ROGU-626716 format. One record per atom (N, C-alpha, C, O): x, y, z. Coordinates in steps of 0.1 Angstrom, whole numbers, padded with zeros to 4 digits, always signed. Layout:
XYZ ...
***
This chain:
+0008-0012+0000 +0000+0000+0000 +0009+0012+0000 +0019+0013+0006 +0004+0022-0007 +0011+0035-0008 +0001+0046-0006 -0010+0046-0012 +0004+0056+0002 -0005+0068+0003 +0003+0080+0001 +0012+0084+0009 +0000+0088-0010 +0008+0100-0013 +0000+0112-0010 +0003+0123-0016 -0010+0111-0001 -0018+0123+0002 -0023+0122+0016 -0033+0115+0019 -0015+0127+0026 -0019+0127+0040 -0016+0140+0047 -0009+0149+0041 -0022+0142+0059 -0021+0154+0066 -0016+0152+0080 -0020+0143+0087 -0009+0162+0085 -0004+0162+0099 -0009+0174+0106 -0017+0182+0101 -0004+0177+0118 -0007+0189+0126 -0002+0201+0119 -0006+0212+0123 +0006+0200+0109 +0011+0212+0102 +0000+0218+0093 +0002+0228+0087 -0011+0211+0092 -0023+0217+0086 -0035+0213+0094 -0036+0217+0106 -0044+0205+0089 -0056+0201+0096 -0056+0186+0100 -0067+0181+0103 -0045+0180+0100 -0044+0166+0105 -0044+0165+0120 -0041+0175+0127 -0046+0154+0125 -0046+0152+0140 -0033+0147+0146 -0031+0148+0158 -0024+0142+0137 -0012+0135+0142 +0001+0143+0139 +0001+0149+0128 +0010+0142+0148 +0024+0147+0144 +0029+0137+0134 +0025+0126+0133 +0039+0141+0126 +0045+0132+0116 +0049+0118+0121 +0046+0108+0114 +0056+0118+0132 +0061+0105+0137 +0049+0095+0140 +0050+0083+0137 +0038+0100+0145 +0027+0091+0148 +0020+0087+0135 +0016+0075+0134 +0018+0096+0126 +0012+0092+0113 +0020+0081+0106 +0015+0072+0101 +0033+0083+0106 +0042+0074+0099 +0042+0060+0106 +0041+0050+0099 +0043+0061+0119 +0043+0048+0127 +0030+0040+0125 +0031+0028+0123 +0019+0047+0125 +0006+0040+0123 +0005+0034+0109 +0001+0023+0108 +0010+0042+0100 +0010+0036+0086 +0019+0024+0085 +0015+0014+0078 +0030+0025+0091 +0040+0013+0091 +0033+0001+0097 +0034-0010+0091 +0027+0002+0108 +0021-0009+0115 +0009-0015+0107 +0008-0027+0107 +0002-0007+0100 -0010-0012+0092 -0004-0019+0080 -0011-0028+0074 +0008-0016+0075 +0013-0023+0064 +0016-0015+0052 +0019-0020+0041 +0016-0001+0053 +0019+0007+0042 +0034+0006+0039 +0042+0005+0048 +0038+0007+0026 +0052+0006+0022 +0057+0020+0018 +0070+0021+0016 +0049+0030+0017 +0053+0043+0014 +0043+0053+0018 +0031+0050+0016 +0047+0065+0023 +0037+0075+0027 +0043+0088+0024 +0055+0091+0026 +0035+0098+0020 +0039+0111+0017 +0030+0121+0025 +0018+0120+0025 +0037+0129+0033 +0029+0139+0041 +0028+0152+0032 +0037+0158+0028 +0015+0155+0029 +0012+0166+0020 +0002+0176+0026 -0009+0177+0023 +0007+0183+0036 -0001+0193+0043 -0006+0204+0034 +0001+0208+0025 -0018+0209+0037 -0024+0220+0030 -0015+0232+0032 -0009+0235+0042 -0013+0240+0021 -0005+0252+0021 -0009+0262+0011 -0014+0258+0000 -0006+0274+0014 -0008+0285+0005 +0005+0294+0006 +0015+0289+0012 +0005+0306+0001 +0016+0314+0001 +0021+0317+0016 +0033+0318+0018 +0012+0317+0025 +0016+0321+0039 +0022+0310+0047 +0029+0312+0056 +0020+0297+0043 +0025+0286+0051 +0034+0276+0043 +0040+0267+0049 +0036+0278+0030 +0043+0269+0022 +0057+0265+0027 +0060+0253+0030 +0066+0275+0029 +0079+0272+0033 +0080+0267+0047 +0088+0257+0050 +0072+0272+0056 +0072+0267+0070 +0068+0252+0070 +0075+0244+0077 +0057+0249+0063 +0052+0235+0063 +0062+0225+0057 +0066+0215+0063 +0067+0228+0045 +0076+0219+0038 +0089+0218+0045 +0094+0207+0046 +0094+0229+0050 +0107+0228+0058 +0106+0219+0070 +0115+0211+0072 +0095+0219+0077 +0094+0211+0089 +0092+0196+0086 +0098+0188+0092 +0083+0194+0076 +0081+0180+0072 +0094+0174+0066 +0097+0162+0068 +0101+0182+0058 +0113+0177+0051 +0124+0174+0062 +0131+0164+0061 +0125+0182+0072 +0134+0180+0083 +0131+0166+0090 +0140+0159+0093 +0118+0164+0092 +0115+0151+0098 +0119+0139+0089 +0124+0129+0094 +0116+0141+0076 +0119+0130+0067 +0134+0127+0066 +0138+0115+0067 +0142+0137+0066 +0156+0136+0065 +0162+0130+0078 +0172+0122+0077 +0157+0134+0089 +0164+0130+0102 +0158+0117+0108 +0164+0110+0116 +0145+0114+0105 +0138+0103+0111 +0133+0093+0101 +0131+0081+0105 +0131+0096+0089 +0125+0087+0079 +0131+0074+0078 +0124+0064+0076 +0145+0073+0079 +0151+0060+0076 +0150+0050+0088 +0154+0039+0087 +0144+0054+0099 +0142+0045+0110 +0129+0037+0108 +0127+0028+0116 +0121+0040+0098 +0109+0032+0096 +0110+0022+0084 +0118+0024+0075 +0102+0012+0085 +0102+0002+0075 +0092+0005+0063 +0084-0003+0059 +0093+0017+0059 +0086+0022+0047 +0093+0035+0042 +0100+0041+0049 +0090+0038+0029 +0095+0050+0024 +0087+0062+0028 +0075+0062+0027 +0094+0072+0034 +0087+0084+0039 +0091+0096+0031 +0103+0099+0029 +0081+0103+0026 +0084+0115+0017 +0077+0127+0022 +0067+0127+0030 +0083+0139+0018 +0078+0152+0022 +0071+0158+0009 +0078+0160-0001 +0059+0162+0011 +0052+0168-0001 +0044+0180+0004 +0046+0185+0015 +0034+0184-0004 +0026+0195+0000 +0013+0194-0008 +0013+0189-0020 +0002+0198-0003 -0011+0200-0010 -0014+0214-0011 -0019+0220-0002 -0012+0220-0023 -0015+0234-0025 -0031+0235-0025 -0037+0227-0033 -0036+0244-0018 -0050+0244-0015 -0057+0258-0016 -0052+0268-0011 -0068+0258-0024 -0075+0270-0027 -0066+0282-0031 -0067+0293-0027 -0057+0278-0040 -0048+0289-0046 -0056+0295-0058 -0062+0287-0066 -0056+0308-0060 -0062+0314-0072 -0056+0307-0084 -0044+0307-0085 -0064+0303-0094 -0058+0296-0105 -0047+0304-0112 -0038+0298-0117 -0048+0317-0113 -0037+0325-0119 -0024+0324-0112 -0013+0327-0118 -0024+0319-0100 -0011+0318-0092 -0006+0304-0091 +0004+0302-0085 -0014+0294-0096 -0010+0280-0093 +0004+0277-0099 +0012+0270-0093 +0006+0281-0111 +0019+0278-0117 +0031+0283-0109 +0041+0276-0107 +0030+0296-0104 +0040+0301-0096 +0041+0294-0083 +0052+0291-0078 +0030+0290-0077 +0031+0282-0064 +0036+0268-0065 +0043+0264-0056 +0034+0262-0077 +0040+0249-0079 +0055+0250-0080 +0062+0242-0074 +0059+0260-0087 +0074+0262-0088 +0080+0265-0074 +0091+0260-0071 +0073+0273-0066 +0078+0276-0052 +0078+0264-0043 +0087+0262-0035 +0068+0255-0045 +0068+0243-0037 +0079+0234-0040 +0086+0228-0031 +0083+0233-0053 +0094+0225-0057 +0107+0231-0052 +0116+0224-0047 +0108+0244-0053 +0120+0252-0048 +0121+0249-0033 +0133+0248-0028 +0110+0248-0025 +0111+0246-0011 +0115+0232-0007 +0119+0230+0004 +0115+0223-0017 +0119+0210-0014 +0108+0199-0014 +0111+0188-0011 +0096+0203-0017 +0085+0193-0018 +0088+0182-0028 +0091+0185-0040 +0088+0170-0024 +0091+0159-0033 +0079+0155-0041 +0081+0150-0053 +0068+0157-0036 +0055+0154-0043 +0046+0166-0041 +0043+0171-0030 +0042+0172-0053 +0033+0183-0052 +0019+0179-0056 +0016+0174-0068 +0010+0180-0047 -0004+0176-0049 -0012+0189-0050 -0010+0199-0043 -0022+0190-0059 -0031+0201-0059 -0045+0197-0054 -0050+0187-0058 -0051+0205-0046 -0064+0203-0041 -0074+0206-0052 -0077+0218-0055 -0079+0196-0058 -0087+0198-0070 -0102+0202-0067 -0105+0205-0056 -0109+0202-0078 -0123+0208-0077 -0133+0198-0072 -0143+0195-0079 -0131+0194-0060 -0140+0185-0053 -0154+0191-0052 -0156+0203-0052 -0164+0182-0053 -0178+0187-0052 -0183+0192-0039 -0194+0198-0037 -0174+0190-0028 -0179+0193-0015 -0172+0205-0009 -0173+0208+0003 -0164+0213-0017 -0158+0225-0012 -0158+0235-0023 -0159+0232-0035 -0157+0248-0020 -0158+0259-0030 -0145+0262-0037 -0140+0273-0036 -0140+0252-0043 -0127+0254-0051 -0130+0262-0063 -0140+0260-0070 -0121+0271-0066 -0123+0280-0077 -0123+0273-0090 -0115+0264-0093 -0132+0276-0099 -0132+0270-0112 -0119+0274-0120 -0114+0285-0118 -0114+0264-0127 -0101+0266-0134 -0090+0261-0126 -0078+0260-0131 -0092+0256-0114 -0081+0251-0106 -0075+0238-0112 -0063+0236-0113 -0084+0229-0116 -0079+0216-0122 -0070+0219-0134 -0059+0214-0135 -0075+0227-0143 -0068+0230-0155 -0054+0237-0152 -0044+0233-0158 -0054+0247-0144 -0042+0254-0140 -0032+0245-0134 -0020+0246-0136 -0037+0236-0125 -0027+0226-0118 -0021+0217-0128 -0009+0214-0127 -0029+0212-0137 -0024+0202-0148 -0014+0210-0156 -0003+0204-0160 -0017+0222-0161 -0008+0229-0169 +0005+0232-0162 +0016+0232-0168 +0005+0233-0149 +0017+0236-0141 +0025+0223-0138 +0036+0224-0133 +0019+0211-0141 +0026+0199-0140 +0027+0194-0126 +0038+0189-0122 +0016+0195-0118 +0017+0189-0104 +0018+0174-0106 +0016+0168-0117 +0022+0167-0095 +0024+0153-0096 +0010+0146-0095 +0008+0136-0102 +0001+0151-0086 -0012+0145-0084 -0022+0156-0083 -0021+0165-0076 -0033+0154-0090 -0045+0162-0089 -0055+0155-0080 -0061+0145-0084 -0056+0160-0068 -0064+0153-0058 -0079+0156-0060 -0083+0166-0065 -0087+0146-0057 -0102+0147-0058 -0106+0157-0068 -0112+0168-0065 -0105+0154-0081 -0107+0164-0092 -0122+0166-0095 -0124+0174-0105 -0131+0160-0088 -0145+0163-0091 -0149+0159-0105 -0145+0149-0110 -0158+0167-0111 -0163+0164-0124 -0153+0169-0135 -0156+0178-0143 -0141+0163-0135 -0130+0167-0144 -0135+0166-0158 -0142+0157-0162 -0130+0175-0166 -0135+0176-0180 -0126+0168-0190 -0115+0164-0186 -0131+0166-0202 -0124+0159-0212 -0111+0166-0215 -0100+0160-0216 -0112+0179-0217 -0100+0187-0220 -0089+0185-0209 -0077+0183-0212 -0093+0186-0196 -0084+0184-0185 -0078+0171-0185 -0066+0169-0182 -0086+0160-0187 -0080+0147-0186 -0070+0145-0198 -0059+0139-0196 -0073+0149-0210 -0064+0148-0221 -0051+0155-0218 -0040+0150-0221 -0052+0167-0212 -0039+0174-0208 -0032+0167-0197 -0019+0167-0197 -0039+0161-0188 -0032+0153-0177 -0024+0142-0183 -0013+0138-0179 -0029+0135-0194 -0022+0125-0200 -0009+0130-0206 +0001+0125-0205 -0011+0142-0213 +0001+0148-0220 +0012+0152-0210 +0024+0151-0212 +0007+0157-0198 +0016+0162-0188 +0021+0152-0178 +0030+0154-0170 +0015+0140-0179 +0019+0130-0169 +0014+0132-0155 +0020+0127-0146 +0003+0139-0154 -0003+0142-0141 -0012+0130-0137 -0020+0126-0145 -0010+0125-0125 -0019+0114-0120 -0031+0120-0114 -0031+0130-0106 -0043+0114-0116 -0055+0118-0111 -0058+0109-0099 -0055+0097-0099 -0065+0114-0089 -0067+0107-0076 -0081+0100-0075 -0091+0107-0078 -0081+0088-0071 -0093+0081-0066 -0091+0082-0051 -0081+0077-0046 -0100+0088-0044 -0099+0090-0030 -0108+0082-0022 -0119+0079-0025 -0103+0077-0010 -0111+0070-0001 -0118+0079+0009 -0125+0074+0018 -0116+0092+0008 -0122+0101+0018 -0136+0105+0014 -0139+0108+0003 -0145+0104+0025 -0159+0107+0023 -0161+0121+0017 -0153+0130+0020 -0171+0123+0009 -0174+0136+0003 -0166+0137-0010 -0172+0138-0021 -0153+0138-0009 -0145+0139-0020 -0146+0128-0030 -0145+0129-0042 -0150+0116-0024 -0151+0104-0032 -0164+0103-0040 -0166+0094-0048 -0173+0113-0039 -0186+0112-0046 -0184+0111-0061 -0192+0105-0068 -0173+0117-0066 -0171+0117-0081 -0160+0107-0085 -0155+0108-0096 -0156+0097-0077 -0146+0087-0080 -0150+0080-0093 -0141+0078-0102 -0163+0076-0095 -0167+0069-0106 -0165+0077-0119 -0160+0071-0129 -0168+0090-0119 -0165+0098-0130 -0150+0099-0134 -0146+0098-0145 -0142+0101-0123 -0128+0102-0125 -0122+0089-0131 -0114+0090-0141 -0127+0078-0126 -0122+0065-0131 -0126+0063-0146 -0118+0059-0154 -0138+0067-0149 -0143+0065-0163 -0136+0074-0173 -0132+0069-0184 -0133+0086-0169 -0126+0095-0177 -0112+0091-0179 -0106+0092-0190 -0106+0086-0168 -0092+0082-0169 -0091+0070-0179 -0081+0069-0187 -0100+0061-0178 -0100+0049-0187 -0102+0053-0201 -0095+0048-0210 -0111+0062-0203 -0114+0067-0217 -0102+0073-0224 -0100+0071-0236 -0094+0081-0217 -0083+0088-0223 -0069+0083-0219 -0059+0089-0224 -0069+0073-0211 -0056+0068-0207 -0048+0075-0197 -0036+0075-0197 -0055+0082-0188 -0048+0090-0177 -0044+0080-0166 -0050+0070-0164 -0033+0084-0159 -0028+0077-0148 -0037+0080-0136 -0041+0091-0133 -0039+0069-0128 -0047+0070-0115 -0038+0066-0104 -0030+0057-0105 -0040+0072-0092 -0035+0067-0079 -0046+0067-0069 -0056+0074-0070 -0045+0058-0060 -0055+0057-0049 -0049+0063-0036 -0038+0059-0032 -0055+0073-0030 -0050+0079-0018 -0061+0080-0008 -0073+0080-0011 -0057+0081+0005 -0066+0082+0016 -0070+0096+0020 -0081+0099+0025 -0061+0106+0016 -0063+0119+0021 -0065+0119+0036 -0074+0125+0042 -0056+0111+0043 -0058+0109+0057 -0055+0121+0066 -0046+0128+0064 -0065+0124+0075 -0064+0134+0084 -0063+0129+0099 -0059+0136+0108 -0067+0117+0101 -0069+0111+0114 -0065+0096+0113 -0065+0090+0102 -0062+0090+0125 -0059+0075+0124 -0068+0067+0117 -0064+0057+0110 -0081+0069+0118 -0092+0061+0112 -0091+0062+0097 -0097+0053+0090 -0084+0072+0091 -0084+0074+0077 -0074+0065+0070 -0074+0063+0058 -0065+0059+0078 -0055+0050+0072 -0061+0036+0071 -0060+0028+0080 -0068+0034+0060 -0076+0022+0059 -0068+0010+0054 -0057+0011+0050 -0074-0001+0056 -0068-0014+0052 -0066-0016+0037 -0072-0009+0029 -0058-0025+0034 -0056-0029+0020 -0068-0033+0013 -0071-0030+0002 -0076-0042+0021 -0089-0047+0015 -0099-0036+0012 -0106-0036+0002 -0100-0026+0021 -0109-0015+0020 -0105-0006+0008 -0113-0001+0001 -0092-0003+0007 -0087+0005-0004 -0091-0001-0017 -0095+0005-0026 -0089-0015-0018 -0092-0022-0030 -0107-0021-0033 -0112-0019-0044 -0115-0022-0022 -0130-0021-0024 -0134-0007-0029 -0143-0007-0038 -0128+0003-0024 -0131+0017-0029 -0128+0018-0043 -0136+0024-0051 -0116+0013-0047 -0112+0014-0061 -0121+0006-0070 -0125+0011-0081 -0125-0006-0067 -0134-0014-0075 -0148-0008-0075 -0155-0009-0085 -0152-0002-0064 -0165+0004-0063 -0166+0016-0072 -0177+0020-0076 -0154+0022-0075 -0154+0034-0084 -0154+0029-0099 -0155+0037-0108 -0154+0016-0101 -0155+0011-0114 -0142+0005-0120 -0142+0001-0132 -0131+0005-0112 -0118+0000-0117 -0119-0015-0117 -0126-0022-0109 -0112-0021-0127 -0110-0036-0127 -0099-0039-0118 -0091-0030-0114 -0098-0052-0114 -0086-0056-0105 -0073-0052-0112 -0064-0048-0105 -0072-0054-0125 -0059-0050-0131 -0057-0035-0131 -0046-0030-0129 -0067-0027-0133 -0066-0013-0132 -0062-0008-0118 -0054+0001-0117 -0068-0015-0108 -0064-0012-0094 -0049-0015-0092 -0042-0006-0086 -0044-0026-0097 -0030-0029-0095 -0021-0019-0102 -0010-0015-0098 -0026-0013-0114 -0019-0003-0121 -0018+0010-0113 -0008+0017-0113 -0028+0013-0105 -0028+0025-0096 -0016+0024-0086 -0009+0033-0084 -0014+0012-0081 -0003+0010-0072 +0011+0011-0079 +0020+0017-0074 +0011+0006-0092 +0024+0008-0099 +0026+0023-0102 +0038+0027-0102 +0016+0030-0105 +0017+0045-0108 +0022+0052-0095 +0031+0060-0096 +0017+0048-0084 +0022+0054-0071 +0036+0051-0068 +0044+0059-0064 +0040+0038-0071 +0054+0034-0069 +0063+0041-0078 +0075+0045-0074 +0059+0044-0090 +0067+0052-0099 +0071+0066-0094 +0082+0071-0095 +0061+0072-0087 +0063+0085-0081 +0073+0084-0069 +0082+0092-0068 +0071+0073-0061 +0080+0071-0050 +0094+0069-0055 +0104+0074-0050 +0096+0060-0065 +0109+0057-0070 +0116+0070-0075 +0128+0071-0074 +0108+0078-0082 +0114+0091-0087 +0119+0099-0076 +0130+0105-0076 +0112+0100-0065 +0116+0108-0053 +0128+0102-0047 +0137+0110-0043 +0129+0089-0046 +0141+0083-0040 +0153+0085-0048 +0164+0088-0043 +0152+0085-0061 +0163+0087-0070 +0168+0102-0069 +0180+0105-0071 +0159+0111-0066 +0162+0125-0064 +0167+0129-0050 +0169+0140-0048 +0169+0118-0042 +0175+0121-0029 +0165+0120-0017 +0168+0126-0007 +0154+0113-0019 +0145+0111-0008 +0150+0101+0002 +0161+0096+0000 +0142+0099+0013 +0147+0089+0023 +0148+0075+0017 +0151+0066+0024 
***
């Protein structure tokens, strides 16, 4: 299991990084990325602290630990600039808080994030044909989420990804211990979204590809 979208006390999560990672390790996760919400005001503070934990503590765990960020409610015109700043700050994985149906995300966020080349577009809602085609071109992974509310449009995301050949990953968007769900439930959510068993296995391969890239670039 791999989760590339989680939250700690550095945004709205309940756990410090050490507890989040330890709980994931015990459940059986093989890689985890902490991607706290950030905007211009918190980006460097958040990434710096998570990255310090990853570098100094990450190698003590029996899983790959990565430092990322979830850019959240950024005005679409500023998303390209913020993605560049996130990478400059050291974020190994850049996630964009997509146009979920349960939050007032600005229209145009999905498109701007894909154009900027984020690694993962989280809970992209009713993503359009144009956006999915561009995600394929840019190599941006679309998220199937196990989180309530955001998951309402998983079926649409899965169908659009299959139609145009976009990469998918399955993430928990974990904010609390209960959000780190089991391997069986992750698979159930993915199949419930309409993925075949083979397509679900491909989501894991897609996630591993992101992890391996990060490790080659100097991750834990």
